[in-house]
C-alpha angles and dihedrals in degrees: 000000000000119000121224112249113258113258110253114264109253116248114256107218100191103122103137094267109105096178101063127122121247117242119236089250093056092046087052092051091049092049091047092051092048088051090052087058099251109155117255093240090056094049090049093052091045093055098034094241136117120274090239088061092057091050093048092048091053092045092048091053094047090051101042105022092225138097092203122109110271123227111265127224121238141172110304117247118259094213123058120220090256089050089053093047092050091046092050091051092048091050096047091046091056112018094175094062119117121238092249091053090046091052094051092042094054097035093232112164094212136099124273089246089056091052089049093050092047092052092046089050090054091046096244112152122196129204097223132032099178133024112275118247116224132171089257093054092058116090115254092241095051122233109002094214092049099047093221128136129235112255119237096237097044111144127193 
């Protein structure tokens, strides 16, 4: 007489990290146990998870018919793909332009830090982030708030 193979031992997930994502296999085991009539509390203890996690897993499968991880919603991007494309072209055309000038040139209604992040994400490097300061760009009388004058031998 052949013996039935032993059912696989369920995976115990308790590892000290409470914010971990369940694998598809574990979700399937949870759902199968619930379908067999095992109480939620017992399933939760068996897998080392909270009872609410068991209930959410069952509800999620009933709604979506999959044990896979679902795509998450996030904050919508401020720049559309065409905005990003135009921004990339403008930055490549004039790599020494500042972010403020780039923002006004492209008419993007976003902050300069958003522009910087978008360009970094698209791997666009620029030669200059801020305008360069030369001795000719300083006022002849020095800093206007401090009332000082520019010294003759000032080097930048």
